[in-house]
N, C-alpha and C positions, 0 to 999 in steps of 0.2 A: 628413676625419678618420675613421679606422676605429673602429667601435664596439668592436672587440676590444682596442684599445690602451688602456692606462691613461691617464687624462687628468686634468689639473687642472680641477676643476669650473668655475673662473673663466674657463677658456678658451672657454666656450660663450657668453660675452656680451662686449659692448664695455665695458671696465672704466670708462671715463670717463662713459658715459651710462647703462649698465645695460641697453641694448637687446640682446635675444637675437640670435644669429647664425642664419641660415637653416639648417635641418636639425637644430638642437639638440633633443635629447630633452627633453620637458617635465619629467620627473622630475629630470633633471640641472640644469634651470634654477633650481629652488629652491635646490639646493646651490650653484649659481654665484652667486646673489644673496647667499647667506649668506656665501660666501667673500669677496665683494667689499665688502659692507656689513653685517657681522655684527650691529651694534648698531642698525641702522635698524629701526623698527617694521614688522612684516609684517602682523599681524592684531590688531584690537582689537574686543572686544565687551563693552560695559558697562565694568566695572572690570578686566577681563582684557585684558592686552596682551602679545603675544609678539614678540620680535625675530626677524629672519630666521634668525639662528643657532639660536635656541631652537626656532623652528618647523620648521626643517629637521631638527634632531636628533629631534624628535618623529616626523616623517614617516619618517625612516630607521628608527627603532625600530619603528614601526608596520608598515613594509614587511617587515621581517625576521620580525615576529610573524605576519603574514599568510602568509608563506612557510612558517613552521612549522606553520600550520594547513592547509597543502596547497594554497594558492592560488598559481598559477603563471602565466607569460606565456601570453596567449591566453584566459584565463578571463574570464568576465563576472561582475561583482560589483555588486549593488544597494546604493546608499547611501540610507538612509531614516532621516533624523534631522531634528530641529529645527535652526535656525541655532545653531551652536556651533563652536569652533575645530576640533574633531575632523572636521567635515564636509570642509573643504578639506585638512586633514591626511591624511585617508584617500584623497581623490582623488589627491593627489600620491604617496602611498604606493603606490597601485595602478599609477600610471604608472611609478614607480621599478622595479617588477617586471614591467612589460609587460602588465599586466592592464587590462581595459576597465571604467571606472566607468559605472554606470547610475543617475543620480539619480532618486529617486522620493519623492513626498510620504509622510510617515509618518502622515498624517491620513486616508488613503483608507479607505473602507469595506472591511471584511475581504474581501468577495467581489471587489471591484475590485482590491485589492492582490494577491489570490491569482491573479487573471487575468493581471496583469502579470508575476508570478513565472513562471507557465506559459509566457508568451510569451518571456521573457528567458532562461529556463533557466540561472539564475546558479549559479556555484560556491558563492557565499555571499551572505547578506544582512546588511549591517552596519547595526546600529541598536540601539535600546534594547530591553530585554526586554519582551515583550508583543506584538511584531509578529505578524501573522497569517502565520507561516511555520513549517515543521517545525523542531524543535529542532536536529537535526544541521546544518542549513544556517545557522542564526542565529549571527552573530559579534556577541556582546554588547559594545557599545562601552564600557559602563561598568565592565566587568571590568578590574581593574588589570593592567598588563603586568609581566612579570618584571623585576627590577632589573638583571639582567646582560646585557640585550640591547644589542648594539653600536649606537652612534648615528652612526657615520661614514657618509659618502656611499657609495651602492651603485654598482656598475658601470652604464654606460649601458644602458638598455633602452627599447624602443619597443612600444607597444600599437597593434594594428590590428584593429578600428577604434579610433580614439582615444576615442570615447565613444558611448553609446547613450542617447538621450533618450526620454521617453515623453510622450504627449499623449492626453488624453481626447477632444480635438476637440470640434466642436459636436454630435456625435452622442452623446457621453457614453460611447462604447465605447473602451477603451484601445487604443492602438497604440504601437509602438516605432519610433523613427526612427534608423536606423543611419547614422552618419557614417563613410564608409569611409576618410577621411583619417587617417593615423597621428598618434600623439601626438608630433609634432615641430613646431618653430616654422616658420612660413611665413606668406605673405600672408593666408591664411585665418584666422590667429590675431590679426591686428591688429584694432583697434576704431576707431570713429569718433572722430577727434581725441584718441585715447588714446596718449600717449607713455609713456616709461619714468619710473619713480620719481616717481609722483604720490601724492596722498592721495585715495583714492576712497571715497565713501560708498555702501554698498549697503543699501537698506531692504527688499529683497525676499527671498522664501524661496529658499534656495540650491538646493532641488530643482528649481526652475524653470529652463528652459534659458537664458534671458538672464542672470539673476543668476549662475548657475553658470559659464557661459562667460566672462562679464565679469570675475568675481572671480579665477578661476583664471588666466586669461591675463594679467590685470593683475599678479597675484603673480609670474608668470613674468617680468614686466618690472621687478620690483623696487618695485612700488607698495604703499603701505601701505593695506590694506583696513580700513576702519571699517565694522563690520557692526551692524545693529540686530537684536535678537531677533525683533521684529515691528514693523511700521510704526506709528508714533505721530507726529503732526505736531509736537508740542512736542519730542519726543526727536530728531527729524530736525533741527530748527532748532538745538537744543543741540549736536548733534554737528558741524554745520557750523562753528559758532563755536568750539567747544572744540578741534577738530583742524585748523582751517584747510583744510577740504575744498576741493580745486580741481577735482575731477571727480565728478559725481553722476549716477547712473542712477536713473530713476524711471518709473512708469507714470502715466497721466493721473488715475487715481483718487487717487493720493497727491498729485499736483500740486493737484487740486481741494480736497482737505481742508486743505491749507496755505493756499491762496488764500482759503478761506472762513472762516479764523480772523479774529477781530476785528482791524481795521486797526491798532489800538494795539499789538497783539502783533507783527504782522509788520513794521511800520515800524521798531520799535526794534531789530530783529535785524540783525547785521552779516553780510551774504552776499557781501561783496566779494571773498572768496578764490575763489569759484566762477568757473572759466574755461570749463567746459563743463557744461551740464545736458542730458543725453541722455534723451529719452523715446521709448518704443515700446510694443508689445504690444496697444494698443487705440487707437481714435480719440480724439483730444484735443479737447474742446469749444473752439471758437474763443475764447470769452471767457476761458477759463482760460489758454490759450496767450498771449493778449495780456497778461494779468495778469503772467505770468512775464517776458515781454519787457519790459514797463514796469518791472518790479522789478529785474531784473539786467542787462538789455541784450540787444537782439536778436542780437548777434553771439555770445552765449554759449548760446542756446537752440537745440538741434539735435534733429531727429526722424529716426528710421530706420524704414522699413517693410521687413519681410523675414520670415524664418522659419527654424526649425531646419534645414529641408532645404536652405537656401542655394540655392533655385531662382533667386532674383534679389533685388535690393535697391535701394531708393531712399533718399536722404537729402537733407535740406534744412535750411539754417540759418534763423534767425529773420529776418534781413535779406531773404533771398529769399522767405521765406514771406509777409512783409508786402506784397511786390509781387505775389505769387501766393497769396492766402489760401485756406485750406481744402484745400490740396494736400499731398501727401507727397513731392513732388519729381519728378525725371525719372529715366529709366533710367540706371543707372550705366554707365561706359565698358565696352564689350564686351558689353552686353546690349541687348535690344530688348523693349519692352512691347507686347503685342497684346491688344485687347479682342475677345472672340469670343462667339458664341452657343454653344449646347450642343453643336453639331456641330464646333466649332473654326473656324467661318467668321468672318473679321474683320468687325467692325461699324463703322459710320461714327463719326467723331469726335463726342463728346458723348453717345453712346448707352451706356447701362449694359449690361455683359456681364461674363463671367468674365475675370479678370485673368490673363494668361499672360505668361511670360517666355521669350525665346529668347536663347541665348548665341551669341556670335560663332562662326561655323563649325559651329553646330548641335551643340555639345558635349553628350554624354549626361548624364543625371541623375547627380548626385554623391552620391546617398543611396539608401537602400532602406527600405521599410516592412516591419515584422513585424506582422501582424494587420490589415492594411488594403491596399487596392489603391491604386496611384498614379493620378495624373491626367494622365499624359504623353499627348500627342497628336502623334505624329511627333517634331518637334524642339522642341516648346513644352511647358511644364509650368506648373502652377498650384498655389497654396496653397488654392484653393477660394473665394477672396474675389471679390466683385463690385465693379465700379467703372467709371470712364470716363476718357478722355483729353480734355483741352481742346485748343483750337486751338494753344496753345503747346507741347503735348506733355507737360504736367504731369498726374500721376496723381491722381485723386480716388477715395477709398474709399467704397463704398456699404455693404457688409456681407458676411457669408458667404452663399453660396448656400443653405445648409441652414437659415439663420435667416430667410430671406425669408418674408414672409407674403402670401398671395394673397387680396386683399379685392375681391370683385366683379369678378374678372378682372384686377385691377391689382396689379402687384408692389410691395409695400411693404417698405422696408428699415428695421429697428428702430433702427439706430444714430443716425440723424438725429433720431428722435422722442425717444430716450433722452437725447441731448445737450440738447434743448430742455427736458425735464422736470428734468434735473439742474441747470439754471440757476435753478430756482425756489427760493425761500427755505426753508431747513430740510431740503432734500433732500440725502442723502449718496450715493445711487446709485439706478439704475433699470434694469429690464429690461422690454422690451416683447415679448410673445408673441402668437401667434394662437390663439384658441379657437374651436371650431365655432360657426357661425351659420347658421340655416336659410335666411336671406335672402341674405346676402353670401358664404356659404361659410366665411368666418372673420371674427371681430371682433378688433380690437386691444385687448389687455388689458395694463395697466401695473401692474407690481409695483414700488412705490416704497419705498425704504429711507429712513427719516427719522432725523434725529440723536437726537431724544428724543420721548417720547410727546406732549409739548406741541406738537410740530410737525405732528401729524395735524390737518388742517384741519376745522373745523366746517362750513364752507361749501365743498363740493368744487367747485362751479361757479365761485366767485370765485377759488379757488386755481388752477384750471386755465385761467382766462380769458386770461392772458398768452400761452398757446399759439396763440391765434387770430392773433397778429401774426407767428408764426414758422412755423406749419404749416397747410396747407390742411385743410379739414374731413375729408377722407378719411383723413388721417394722424393725426388726434386720437383718443386712446383712447376706446373706448366703455364700458369698465369699468376699475375701478381698485381696488387693494388697497394697504394700507400695512403695513410691517413694520419691526421694529428689527433683524432678522437681516441680516448682510451679503449683499448681492446678488452681489458679485464676490469672488473668492478673493484670497489674498495677492498673487498675481501680476497682479491687475487683470482676470482673465478672468471671463466669465459664461457658464454653460451654459444657454442658453435652452431647448434641447430637454428637459433634465431638469426645468426649472421647469414647462414645459408638461405633461409627463407627470404630475407630481405633482398638478396641478390637474385634469387629466382623470380620474385615479384617484379624486380626492376628490369628483368629481361623479357617480360611478357609483352 
């Protein structure tokens, strides 16, 4: 179907199911779902709920207003807002005019935000007043639109690249990840067990890559997005019951906070509507995963390991995980996993090294970095994570190379230690870092986030004693501090390098 030809928006989807057809422009898909099921809810946050017809009209008006502000096909535009309907409305508005959205957290420090703006070179920054950006470039999202803007669907348009994500990475320095694939529907836009016209609960920040991708692509499939302003365990449970959520995306931190609620609270909740609970973004403590498997059924709990770069991906369902615990699955079809040393030489089975993926036929990388160098070695590429393959070919994650701590010549990976500490009573989160030690080179230091001041133990030795059953002496922290401040961000990520730098500066 020619992009130049006028087209009925509904022609871009299968009307019976709502599934998009291959090659459909993402901006048109919102109009297509609105034409097919105008009254079906599209986006709900708190007491605000918008139908597909209303949501599409808003996006069409926004797109035309952006055009009036000089934004055109090929432009990059930063989105920097808290979770609100305008976030996804603006994303689709940009796709409708062929512009590229660049989601960014509005909570970044001014210097880091400015660095991302410098890297992205955006035509505009969409967000609330007060962002650290020059006034001519700011598109103030709270300014009202003129009443006379046309709200009908726009002609088909395609953005290339379809999106640009950002990541602070484990080093804390911003970089941009350019997805060269265009803003059209294809196999890359599908999700794990995610079909059309579901009810999906998103508790994460829309600026983060996984929530942004999952919500926008689910909307393109006609799914009702139920979004939380910010994650709260009780609010999450309320939303599942109130809306009959059948597809839920989470990160392990959120899963743990629900699992650690009083059993009287979780047992009375009706979670039977959930057909898929998908988790990713960080390692999930085994006891938390087993809690969810016991609570909603192994066949409904799924894990994905991958990244914005789409170098490679693994996925595993709860049934398979119970047979192969503590793994993230095998290589997906058309991919091979290799564990290598620093030079790219393959390592034996069971040996920890850098996780690399190779695509069938040695396909080239499908992304580009701005502000960082890639890790490609010949026809293999890496996210920078460390892990090993077992005899059955299942992948086990150790940690990121940059988060590894060298203690007495031994490589220590914090994720395993953090999982053990987070299983202790009253602990909400944990980060383990290495601090200088004259004898061992580094000592392990645990920063433990507790639920309340009452959870700070009076007897530290007794509190940490259970670690002896889970960790050898070399992996137990030599120093500890407690905090009420969140260790992980809203997306479940922790920047250990930044935490280490803060403590080194404080000791000067």
